KEVEXZA-966458 format. One record per residue (C-alpha): residue number from 1; x, y, z. Coordinates in steps of 0.5 Angstrom, whole numbers. Each point is the difference from the previous one (the first is absolute). Layout:
BEGIN
NUM|X|Y|Z $
...
***
This chain:
BEGIN
1|25|-200|223 $
2|5|-4|4 $
3|1|0|7 $
4|7|-1|4 $
5|1|-1|7 $
6|5|2|5 $
7|5|-6|-1 $
8|-1|1|-8 $
9|2|8|1 $
10|8|-2|2 $
11|1|-5|-6 $
12|-3|5|-5 $
13|5|5|2 $
14|6|-4|-1 $
15|-3|-2|-6 $
16|0|7|-3 $
17|6|1|2 $
18|3|-6|-3 $
19|-4|2|-6 $
20|4|7|0 $
21|6|-4|1 $
22|0|-4|-6 $
23|-4|4|-5 $
24|2|4|-6 $
25|0|7|1 $
26|-5|1|-6 $
27|-8|2|-1 $
28|-4|2|6 $
29|-6|-4|3 $
30|-6|4|2 $
31|3|2|7 $
32|7|-2|-1 $
33|6|3|-4 $
34|3|-7|-2 $
35|-3|-6|-4 $
36|0|-6|4 $
37|-1|-8|-1 $
38|-7|-3|-1 $
39|0|-2|7 $
40|2|7|3 $
41|-5|3|-4 $
42|-5|-4|3 $
43|2|2|7 $
44|0|7|-2 $
45|-7|-1|-2 $
46|-2|-3|6 $
47|4|6|4 $
48|-4|5|-4 $
49|-7|-4|1 $
50|1|-2|6 $
51|0|8|3 $
52|3|-3|7 $
53|6|3|3 $
54|4|-1|-6 $
55|1|8|-3 $
56|4|0|7 $
57|4|-6|0 $
58|2|2|-8 $
59|4|6|4 $
60|6|-5|1 $
61|0|-6|-5 $
62|4|4|-5 $
63|5|2|4 $
64|2|-7|2 $
65|4|-1|-7 $
66|3|7|1 $
67|7|1|2 $
68|-1|7|3 $
69|-5|3|5 $
70|-6|1|-3 $
71|-8|1|2 $
72|-5|-1|-6 $
73|-7|3|1 $
74|-5|-3|-5 $
75|-6|3|-4 $
76|-4|-5|5 $
77|2|3|6 $
78|0|7|-3 $
79|-8|-1|-1 $
80|-1|-3|6 $
81|2|7|4 $
82|-3|4|-5 $
83|6|5|-2 $
84|-1|3|-6 $
85|8|3|-2 $
86|6|-3|1 $
87|3|4|5 $
88|-6|-1|5 $
89|1|-8|-2 $
90|7|0|2 $
91|-1|2|7 $
92|-2|-7|2 $
93|6|-2|-1 $
94|5|-1|6 $
95|5|6|1 $
96|-3|4|-5 $
97|-4|6|2 $
98|-4|6|-5 $
99|2|7|0 $
100|-5|6|-3 $
101|-4|-6|-3 $
102|5|-1|-5 $
103|7|-1|2 $
104|2|-7|3 $
105|6|0|5 $
106|3|-7|0 $
107|4|-2|7 $
108|-1|7|3 $
109|4|3|-6 $
110|-3|6|-4 $
111|-3|0|-7 $
112|7|1|-3 $
113|3|-7|3 $
114|-6|-4|-3 $
115|-1|-1|-8 $
116|-6|-2|-4 $
117|0|-4|-6 $
118|-5|-2|-5 $
119|0|-8|-2 $
120|8|1|1 $
121|1|6|-4 $
122|2|7|2 $
123|-6|5|0 $
124|0|7|0 $
125|-3|5|5 $
126|-5|6|-1 $
127|2|3|7 $
128|2|7|-2 $
129|7|0|3 $
130|2|-7|2 $
131|1|-7|-3 $
132|-4|-3|5 $
133|-6|-3|-2 $
134|-7|2|3 $
135|-3|-7|1 $
136|-8|3|0 $
137|0|0|-8 $
138|1|-7|0 $
139|-7|-3|1 $
140|-1|-8|3 $
141|-5|-1|-6 $
142|6|-2|-5 $
143|5|-3|5 $
144|1|-8|1 $
145|5|1|5 $
146|4|5|5 $
147|7|-3|1 $
148|4|3|5 $
149|7|-2|0 $
150|4|2|7 $
151|7|-2|-1 $
152|4|1|-7 $
153|1|-5|-5 $
154|5|2|-6 $
155|-5|0|-5 $
156|-3|6|3 $
157|2|7|0 $
158|6|2|4 $
159|-4|6|3 $
160|-4|-4|5 $
161|0|2|7 $
162|-7|-3|4 $
163|-2|-3|-6 $
164|-3|-1|-7 $
165|-8|-1|-2 $
166|-1|-3|-6 $
167|-7|1|-2 $
168|-2|-6|-5 $
169|-6|1|-4 $
170|-5|-5|-2 $
171|2|-5|-5 $
172|-4|-4|-6 $
173|-5|-5|2 $
174|0|-7|-1 $
175|-7|0|-4 $
176|-5|5|-1 $
177|-2|5|6 $
178|-4|6|0 $
179|-2|4|6 $
180|-3|7|1 $
181|-1|4|7 $
182|-4|5|2 $
183|0|4|6 $
184|-2|7|5 $
185|2|3|6 $
186|1|6|5 $
187|4|3|5 $
188|-3|3|7 $
189|4|6|0 $
190|-3|1|-8 $
191|-7|2|2 $
192|-4|6|-3 $
193|4|5|-4 $
194|7|0|-3 $
195|4|6|-2 $
196|0|0|-8 $
197|1|5|-6 $
198|-2|0|-7 $
199|5|-5|-4 $
200|1|-3|-6 $
201|-5|-5|-4 $
202|4|-6|1 $
203|2|0|7 $
204|-5|-7|1 $
205|6|-3|-4 $
206|5|3|4 $
207|3|4|-5 $
208|0|8|-2 $
209|-4|1|-7 $
210|5|7|0 $
211|-4|5|4 $
212|6|0|5 $
213|5|0|-5 $
214|6|5|-1 $
215|-4|5|-5 $
216|4|0|-7 $
217|0|7|1 $
218|4|1|6 $
219|5|-6|-3 $
220|1|5|-6 $
221|1|6|5 $
222|5|-3|3 $
223|4|-1|-5 $
224|-1|7|-3 $
225|2|3|6 $
226|6|-5|2 $
227|-4|-3|6 $
228|-1|7|4 $
229|-7|2|0 $
230|1|6|5 $
231|-2|7|-3 $
232|7|3|-1 $
233|2|-7|-4 $
234|-6|1|-4 $
235|2|8|-1 $
236|7|-2|-2 $
237|-2|-6|-5 $
238|-6|6|-3 $
239|6|5|-1 $
240|5|-6|-3 $
241|-5|-2|-5 $
242|0|8|-2 $
243|-7|2|2 $
244|0|8|1 $
245|-3|4|5 $
246|-2|7|1 $
247|2|0|8 $
248|3|-5|5 $
249|-7|0|3 $
250|-3|-3|-6 $
251|6|-5|0 $
252|-2|-2|7 $
253|-8|0|-2 $
254|1|-5|-6 $
255|4|-4|4 $
256|-5|-1|6 $
257|-6|-1|-5 $
258|4|-6|-3 $
259|2|-2|7 $
260|-7|0|2 $
261|-2|-3|-6 $
262|5|-6|1 $
263|-4|-1|6 $
264|-7|-1|-3 $
265|3|-7|-3 $
266|1|-3|7 $
267|-6|-5|1 $
268|-3|4|6 $
269|-7|-3|1 $
270|3|-2|7 $
271|-7|1|4 $
272|0|-5|6 $
273|-6|-2|1 $
274|-4|-5|4 $
275|-4|-6|-3 $
276|-2|-7|2 $
277|5|-6|-1 $
278|-1|-6|-4 $
279|1|-7|3 $
280|6|-5|-1 $
281|-1|-4|-7 $
282|4|-6|-2 $
283|1|-4|-6 $
284|4|-5|-2 $
285|0|-5|-6 $
286|5|-6|-3 $
287|0|-5|-5 $
288|5|-5|-2 $
289|2|-7|-4 $
290|5|-4|-2 $
291|0|-4|-7 $
292|3|-6|-2 $
293|3|-2|-7 $
294|2|-7|-1 $
295|4|-3|6 $
296|6|5|1 $
297|-3|7|-2 $
298|-4|4|6 $
299|-3|8|-1 $
300|-4|3|5 $
301|-2|7|2 $
302|-3|4|6 $
303|-3|7|0 $
304|-3|4|5 $
305|-2|7|3 $
306|-3|4|5 $
307|-3|7|2 $
308|0|2|7 $
309|-3|7|2 $
310|-1|3|7 $
311|0|7|4 $
312|3|0|7 $
313|0|7|5 $
314|5|0|4 $
315|1|6|6 $
316|8|0|3 $
317|2|4|6 $
318|7|3|1 $
319|3|3|6 $
320|6|3|2 $
321|3|-4|6 $
322|2|7|3 $
323|-6|4|0 $
324|-6|-5|-2 $
325|-5|4|2 $
326|2|6|-4 $
327|3|-3|-6 $
328|-5|-5|-3 $
329|-1|-2|-8 $
330|-6|-3|-2 $
331|-1|-3|-7 $
332|-7|-3|-3 $
333|2|-3|-6 $
334|-5|-4|-5 $
335|3|-5|-5 $
336|-3|-3|-6 $
337|4|-6|-2 $
338|0|-4|-7 $
339|4|-7|0 $
340|0|-3|-7 $
341|4|-6|-2 $
342|1|-5|-6 $
343|4|-6|-2 $
344|1|-5|-5 $
345|5|-6|0 $
346|2|-5|-6 $
347|3|-6|0 $
348|3|-5|-4 $
349|3|-6|2 $
350|3|-6|-4 $
351|1|-7|3 $
352|1|2|7 $
353|7|2|-2 $
354|-1|7|-3 $
355|-4|6|2 $
356|-1|7|-1 $
357|-5|4|3 $
358|-2|8|0 $
359|-3|4|5 $
360|-3|7|-1 $
361|-3|4|5 $
362|-3|7|1 $
363|-2|4|6 $
364|-3|6|1 $
365|-1|3|8 $
366|-3|7|0 $
367|-1|4|6 $
368|-4|7|-1 $
369|1|4|7 $
370|-4|5|2 $
371|2|4|7 $
372|-1|5|5 $
373|6|1|5 $
374|-1|5|5 $
375|7|2|5 $
376|3|4|5 $
377|7|1|1 $
378|5|4|4 $
379|-2|6|-5 $
380|-7|0|2 $
381|-3|-4|6 $
382|-7|-2|2 $
383|0|5|5 $
384|2|4|-5 $
385|-7|0|-3 $
386|3|-1|-6 $
387|2|-6|-5 $
388|2|-2|-6 $
389|-3|-4|-6 $
390|1|-4|-6 $
391|-4|-3|-5 $
392|3|-6|-4 $
393|-2|-4|-7 $
394|5|-5|-2 $
395|-2|-5|-5 $
396|5|-6|-1 $
397|0|-5|-5 $
398|6|-7|1 $
399|0|-4|-6 $
400|5|-6|-1 $
401|1|-4|-6 $
402|3|-6|0 $
403|2|-5|-6 $
404|5|-6|2 $
405|2|-6|-4 $
406|3|-6|4 $
407|2|-7|-3 $
408|2|-7|3 $
409|4|-5|-4 $
410|3|-7|0 $
411|3|-4|-5 $
412|-4|-7|2 $
413|-2|-6|-5 $
414|-6|4|-4 $
415|5|5|-2 $
416|6|-5|-1 $
417|-5|-3|-5 $
418|-2|6|-3 $
419|7|2|-2 $
420|2|-7|-2 $
421|6|-1|5 $
422|4|7|-1 $
423|-1|1|7 $
424|0|-7|4 $
425|7|3|3 $
426|-4|5|4 $
427|-2|-3|7 $
428|-7|0|1 $
429|0|2|7 $
430|2|7|-2 $
431|-5|6|0 $
432|1|6|-3 $
433|-5|6|2 $
434|0|7|-3 $
435|-4|6|1 $
436|-1|7|-3 $
437|-5|5|4 $
438|-1|7|-3 $
439|-5|5|5 $
440|-1|7|1 $
441|-4|4|6 $
442|-3|7|-1 $
443|-3|5|5 $
444|-4|5|-3 $
445|-2|6|5 $
446|-3|5|-4 $
447|-2|6|2 $
448|1|-1|8 $
449|-3|7|3 $
450|2|3|6 $
451|-4|6|4 $
452|2|4|5 $
453|-4|3|5 $
454|-1|4|7 $
455|-6|-2|5 $
456|-3|4|6 $
457|-1|-5|5 $
458|-3|-1|6 $
459|3|-1|7 $
460|0|-8|-2 $
461|3|1|-6 $
462|-7|-1|-4 $
463|1|4|-7 $
464|-5|6|0 $
465|1|3|-6 $
466|6|-1|-6 $
467|3|4|-6 $
468|5|-1|-4 $
469|7|2|2 $
470|3|6|-4 $
471|6|0|-3 $
472|5|-3|-6 $
473|-2|-7|2 $
474|-8|-1|2 $
475|-1|-6|-5 $
476|6|-5|-2 $
477|-2|-5|-7 $
478|5|-5|-1 $
479|1|-5|-5 $
480|4|-7|1 $
481|2|-5|-5 $
482|4|-6|2 $
483|3|-5|-4 $
484|4|-6|2 $
485|2|-5|-5 $
486|3|-7|2 $
487|3|-6|-5 $
488|2|-6|3 $
489|3|-6|-3 $
490|5|-6|1 $
491|1|-7|0 $
492|1|-6|5 $
493|3|-7|-1 $
494|-2|-7|4 $
495|4|-6|1 $
496|-2|-5|4 $
497|5|-6|1 $
498|-2|-6|4 $
499|5|-5|4 $
500|-1|-6|4 $
501|-2|3|7 $
502|0|8|-2 $
503|-2|4|-5 $
504|3|7|-3 $
505|-3|6|-4 $
506|5|5|-3 $
507|-4|7|-2 $
508|2|6|-3 $
509|-2|6|-4 $
510|0|7|-2 $
511|-5|6|1 $
512|0|7|-3 $
513|-5|6|3 $
514|0|6|-4 $
515|-5|6|4 $
516|-1|7|-3 $
517|-4|5|3 $
518|-3|7|-1 $
519|-3|4|5 $
520|-3|7|-2 $
521|-4|5|4 $
522|-3|7|-2 $
523|-2|4|5 $
524|-5|7|-1 $
525|-1|5|5 $
526|-6|5|0 $
527|-1|5|5 $
528|-4|6|1 $
529|4|6|3 $
530|-6|4|1 $
531|-7|0|-2 $
532|-5|6|0 $
533|-5|-4|4 $
534|3|-4|6 $
535|-6|-3|1 $
536|0|-4|-7 $
537|6|-4|3 $
538|-5|-3|4 $
539|-4|-3|-6 $
540|1|-7|-3 $
541|6|-2|-3 $
542|-3|0|-6 $
543|-2|7|1 $
544|7|3|3 $
545|3|-3|-6 $
546|-5|1|-5 $
547|2|4|-7 $
548|-4|7|2 $
549|4|0|7 $
550|7|-1|-3 $
551|-1|4|-6 $
552|-4|6|4 $
553|6|6|-1 $
554|-2|2|7 $
555|3|-7|3 $
556|7|-1|0 $
557|1|-8|-2 $
558|6|-2|-2 $
559|2|-7|-3 $
560|7|-4|-1 $
561|4|-6|0 $
562|2|-2|7 $
563|4|-5|4 $
564|8|-1|-1 $
565|3|-3|-6 $
566|2|-6|3 $
567|-7|-3|1 $
568|1|-4|-7 $
569|5|-6|0 $
570|3|-5|-5 $
571|2|-7|3 $
572|3|-6|-2 $
573|4|-7|3 $
574|3|-6|-4 $
575|1|-6|3 $
576|4|-6|-3 $
577|0|-6|4 $
578|3|-7|0 $
579|-1|-6|5 $
580|2|-7|1 $
581|-2|-5|5 $
582|1|-7|3 $
583|-6|-4|3 $
584|2|-7|3 $
585|-4|-5|4 $
586|3|-6|4 $
587|-5|-6|1 $
588|-6|5|0 $
589|2|2|7 $
590|5|6|-1 $
591|0|5|-5 $
592|5|5|-1 $
593|-1|6|-6 $
594|6|5|0 $
595|1|5|-6 $
596|2|7|-1 $
597|-3|6|-5 $
598|4|6|-3 $
599|-3|6|-2 $
600|2|6|-3 $
601|-5|6|1 $
602|0|7|-2 $
603|-4|6|1 $
604|-2|7|-2 $
605|-5|6|3 $
606|1|6|-4 $
607|-5|6|3 $
608|-4|2|-7 $
609|-2|7|-1 $
610|-5|-1|-6 $
611|-1|8|-1 $
612|8|2|-1 $
613|1|3|-6 $
614|7|4|1 $
615|7|-3|1 $
616|0|3|7 $
617|-7|-3|1 $
618|1|-7|-3 $
619|-5|-6|1 $
620|5|-5|3 $
621|6|3|4 $
622|7|0|-4 $
623|4|2|5 $
624|6|-6|1 $
625|-1|-1|8 $
626|-7|0|0 $
627|-1|-6|-6 $
628|6|-4|4 $
629|-4|1|6 $
630|-6|-2|-3 $
631|2|-7|-2 $
632|2|-6|4 $
633|3|-7|-2 $
634|2|-6|4 $
635|1|-7|-2 $
636|1|-6|6 $
637|-1|-7|0 $
638|-6|-3|5 $
639|1|-7|3 $
640|-6|-4|3 $
641|1|-6|4 $
642|-6|-5|3 $
643|0|-7|3 $
644|-7|-4|1 $
645|0|-6|4 $
646|-6|-4|-1 $
647|-3|-5|4 $
648|-6|-3|5 $
649|2|4|7 $
650|-6|0|4 $
651|-5|0|-6 $
652|-1|-4|-7 $
653|4|5|-4 $
654|5|5|3 $
655|5|5|-3 $
656|5|4|4 $
657|3|5|-5 $
658|6|6|1 $
659|2|5|-5 $
660|5|5|0 $
661|1|6|-5 $
662|3|6|-2 $
663|-4|6|-4 $
664|-1|7|-1 $
665|-5|5|-1 $
666|2|6|-4 $
667|-2|8|0 $
668|-7|1|-3 $
669|0|5|-6 $
670|0|7|1 $
671|3|-2|7 $
672|7|1|-3 $
673|0|7|-2 $
674|2|6|3 $
675|-7|3|0 $
676|-5|3|4 $
677|-8|-2|-3 $
678|-6|0|3 $
679|-4|-7|0 $
680|-6|0|-4 $
681|-3|-4|5 $
682|1|2|7 $
683|3|7|-2 $
684|6|-1|4 $
685|6|3|-1 $
686|5|-5|-2 $
687|8|1|-1 $
688|3|-6|-4 $
689|8|-2|1 $
690|4|-1|-5 $
691|4|-4|5 $
692|-5|-5|2 $
693|3|-7|-1 $
694|-3|-7|0 $
695|-2|-4|6 $
696|3|-6|1 $
697|-3|-6|4 $
698|2|-6|3 $
699|-6|-5|0 $
700|-1|-6|5 $
701|-7|-4|1 $
702|-1|-7|3 $
703|-7|-3|-1 $
704|-3|-6|3 $
705|-6|-3|-3 $
706|-5|-6|2 $
707|-5|-3|-4 $
708|-5|-5|4 $
709|-4|-5|-3 $
710|-7|3|3 $
711|1|6|-5 $
712|3|4|6 $
713|7|4|-1 $
714|5|5|4 $
715|6|3|-2 $
716|5|5|4 $
717|4|4|-4 $
718|6|5|3 $
719|4|5|-4 $
720|5|5|1 $
721|2|5|-5 $
722|6|5|1 $
723|0|6|-4 $
724|7|5|-2 $
725|-2|6|-2 $
726|-8|0|0 $
727|-4|5|-4 $
728|-4|4|4 $
729|-4|7|0 $
730|2|5|5 $
731|-4|6|2 $
732|3|7|-1 $
733|0|7|3 $
734|-7|2|-2 $
735|-6|5|2 $
736|-7|-3|3 $
737|-3|2|-7 $
738|5|-4|-4 $
739|3|-7|1 $
740|8|-2|-3 $
741|3|-6|-1 $
742|7|-2|-3 $
743|2|-7|-1 $
744|6|-3|3 $
745|4|-6|2 $
746|-1|-2|7 $
747|7|-3|3 $
748|-4|-7|1 $
749|-6|-4|1 $
750|-2|-7|3 $
751|-7|-4|0 $
752|0|-6|4 $
753|-8|-4|0 $
754|-3|-6|1 $
755|-6|-2|-4 $
756|-5|-6|3 $
757|-6|-2|-5 $
758|-4|-6|0 $
759|-7|-4|-2 $
760|-4|-4|5 $
761|-6|-4|-2 $
762|-5|1|6 $
763|-3|-7|0 $
764|4|-2|7 $
765|-6|5|3 $
766|-5|-5|-2 $
767|-4|-2|-7 $
768|-3|7|0 $
769|6|3|-1 $
770|3|-4|-5 $
771|-3|5|-5 $
772|5|6|2 $
773|7|1|0 $
774|5|6|3 $
775|5|2|-4 $
776|4|6|2 $
777|8|3|1 $
778|4|4|4 $
779|6|4|0 $
780|4|3|5 $
781|6|4|-2 $
782|5|5|3 $
783|4|6|-4 $
784|5|5|1 $
785|3|5|-4 $
786|6|4|1 $
787|-1|7|-4 $
788|8|2|0 $
789|3|6|-1 $
790|-4|2|-7 $
791|-7|1|3 $
792|-3|7|2 $
793|0|0|8 $
794|-4|-6|1 $
795|-4|0|7 $
796|2|-7|0 $
797|6|-2|-2 $
798|-1|-7|0 $
799|-8|-2|-1 $
800|-4|-5|-3 $
801|0|-1|-8 $
802|-6|5|-3 $
803|-6|-5|-1 $
804|2|-6|4 $
805|-5|-3|4 $
806|2|-4|7 $
807|-5|-4|-2 $
808|-5|-2|-5 $
809|-6|-5|1 $
810|-5|-4|-5 $
811|-5|-5|1 $
812|-6|-3|-4 $
813|-5|-4|3 $
814|-3|-4|-6 $
815|-7|-4|0 $
816|-1|-5|-5 $
817|-7|-4|0 $
818|0|-7|0 $
819|-5|0|-7 $
820|5|5|-4 $
821|-6|5|0 $
822|3|5|5 $
823|7|3|1 $
824|2|6|5 $
825|6|4|2 $
826|2|5|6 $
827|6|3|-1 $
828|4|4|5 $
829|6|4|-2 $
830|4|5|5 $
831|7|3|0 $
832|4|3|6 $
833|2|7|1 $
834|5|2|-6 $
835|4|6|-1 $
836|-4|6|-5 $
837|5|5|1 $
838|7|1|4 $
839|1|6|3 $
840|5|6|0 $
841|3|5|5 $
842|-4|-3|6 $
843|-6|-1|-4 $
844|-4|-6|2 $
845|0|-6|-5 $
846|-7|-1|-3 $
847|-3|-7|1 $
848|-6|-3|-4 $
849|-4|-4|5 $
850|-3|-7|-1 $
851|-5|-1|-5 $
852|-5|-6|2 $
853|-3|-3|-7 $
854|-6|-5|1 $
855|-3|-3|-6 $
856|-6|-5|-2 $
857|-1|-3|-6 $
858|-6|-5|-2 $
859|-1|-4|-5 $
860|-6|-4|-2 $
861|0|-5|-6 $
862|-7|-2|-2 $
863|3|-3|-6 $
864|7|-3|-2 $
865|0|6|-5 $
866|-3|6|4 $
867|3|3|6 $
868|-3|6|4 $
869|5|3|4 $
870|-1|6|5 $
871|6|3|4 $
872|1|5|6 $
873|6|4|0 $
874|3|4|6 $
875|-6|-3|5 $
876|3|4|6 $
877|0|6|-3 $
878|7|2|1 $
879|4|6|-1 $
880|6|2|-3 $
881|5|3|5 $
882|6|4|1 $
883|3|1|7 $
884|5|6|2 $
885|2|2|7 $
886|-7|-4|2 $
887|-4|5|-5 $
888|-4|-3|-6 $
889|3|4|-5 $
890|-3|-4|-6 $
891|-7|-3|0 $
892|-4|-3|-5 $
893|-6|-5|0 $
894|-1|-5|-6 $
895|-6|-2|2 $
896|-3|-7|-1 $
897|-2|-3|-7 $
898|-5|-5|-2 $
899|-1|-3|-7 $
900|-4|-6|-3 $
901|2|-4|-6 $
902|-3|-5|-4 $
903|5|-4|-5 $
904|-3|-6|-5 $
905|7|-4|-2 $
906|0|-6|-5 $
***
């Protein structure tokens, strides 16, 4: 094992940066995405095997060569801090904060203002109503690095607000490698029994075996009865089919019998019970190699897979800010999660001049939730001694399947010789890159069950007894399917020109993105209008909705299709883009990059009624005005300019960057439709707005970077964003039991911020401390949103932007033992108070409170091939809290987690 001291680390960083500058963009090394010279390969091996402070230093190496403001989070650092998903890892980057454990806010701007790509290509989203990609579906095991671009460049899509996150998957290795990892763990909140029910035989693999699927009998009935399964609808169809009955009573009796018979086809094996939970399980494996044929040909591959399962128990408590002691909402939820991934990379290279690589990636993320919710509202308060209960079962499977093909070509000496001089006129410096990506995201939620019940409670609101509610909506059974497909392809050409005192790089290209989405929701309701024995409604759910109970003629059970006819929808977008850029460097001191991008954007979103069978009730709206309001189109030019000074001010390497650009953020999928629909995740009413228009954003950035000879570094950035017509959700008038929001364009918004980040080796405190380093970043920002005239009576017409924090702090203390056998990292993250919900008509705003996250990871390397890792997360056992008018209106304890794993890597 090679050892390096603190005086060698800075040259290593600079050498790696230099290597990344001059190396062609070809096959990846084991830990990087680029092939370097033999010298840089040795450097990288020293960095990996040294296991000192290299993972932190590599965060800044690549961005030295970028003309834009960019932060890089490498797999080494991700592994050090122990984050298991891309979403969790990104909160370590300056200016980024994590919302709902899945969405990333960049520089105070919400998820709609941030974009995500995979190896530079647009990918689809499994989110049911939005384009935004939940980043918790990506495991860090497939990631080589995460590149967060914070200032705009014209080779990126113009839908650039806070920034773009590019997830770079692991590349093809230089030689034979294989890795096996096994681990287990637990969470402090998940101990003892968990809520569960009878599922399917394939639940351990994160997929339903058909147990929850919509029965074929119900699908046939929906066609036969034209989507309406009520008793009168069935009766009318039976008569229309020519059936004859002696009396009207016989007609109704036949329809009732058929109606109840259809209800029996539902999967009603929904008794919620308590069972013991298993510990977390985590398995990963990969293998790769590269083969050489002669002097010019190389062929390589990398294959990998992972499996992870865990149980989590959560208790959330909500309170009404006006009546916190009388109106509460408590939910106990158990979730069994399964994550599966598989990847296969292939690559072919010829003479270092031509390269074609393919990437195939499959991700599955499944959550099986069982919950019991007890709540009180304005209709029943705690002091009344009566309340409400809701039983829910939700099985959600999210899948992402992606295939990418990329190529890079130049006409060098080998190529010219191969064609016998026919291509001698082509400059050897000209490089042509192209890509094609076809990916599909799907979300399947079969047989989502919701049962309403009434409770009798004591003086403290504790439930003493419960029984299923009488009425037409005693139980709901929902089936949801989403498919989102994206095809993305394009090319870019780059021609560098050398002059005496300067270099000039000309580049340009084309990109096309086609996106199509289908969302289908079918909901049934099964209600007990009355029962002969009221006490029977207090049995288990399986008993209350059992065959005998439903078919008993003395009971009045009714079954029908429920929900509005506009819950399903189809949507599509088409974007064509052309860009050009000039990059000029003078005396290796000044660098100017300027370019522009033209985009032609088209969008359509239509309500879809899968059960529309008549002209009066069509599947897709036929009204001309409705169709016009369902489409949106625009084309515009988006410029970008950056200026960089490179010198040695105060440090061996110094860079000062300035960037300015104009970008846009467009309305999301259904937001341009004039429809009111129920958000399937939050159950909130959402009102679309056909007059919604894109937000135009003016971006300005200044960044100064210092890299010192002893390995320390310091970065100071400031930024300003001016947003015209920002797209925001505003609360609508509603009751205490319903929440409604609408999408509008506010008048204006602006964000001003400062980022400070750095790495400091602690050897100056003494020889003992030479094994420690401190890395951290601080973001301080101020945001302002002017609601404008379109907002419906906001309490504060001028306020901060939703989700924006005044500060975000990340700190890492790292330890690498002198013998290279041990390493440890203590990570701390906290965000400032941020707006969660803006009030209306004098109602106060709601703010999410700071969450102090403290994580510890320890690694032991008994041999050069083996790693034993232990990680502790949320050591402070912090709670998620939302405060409104000095009342904690939401509280949840995620608990502390412990995991232990062993890896063998050769």
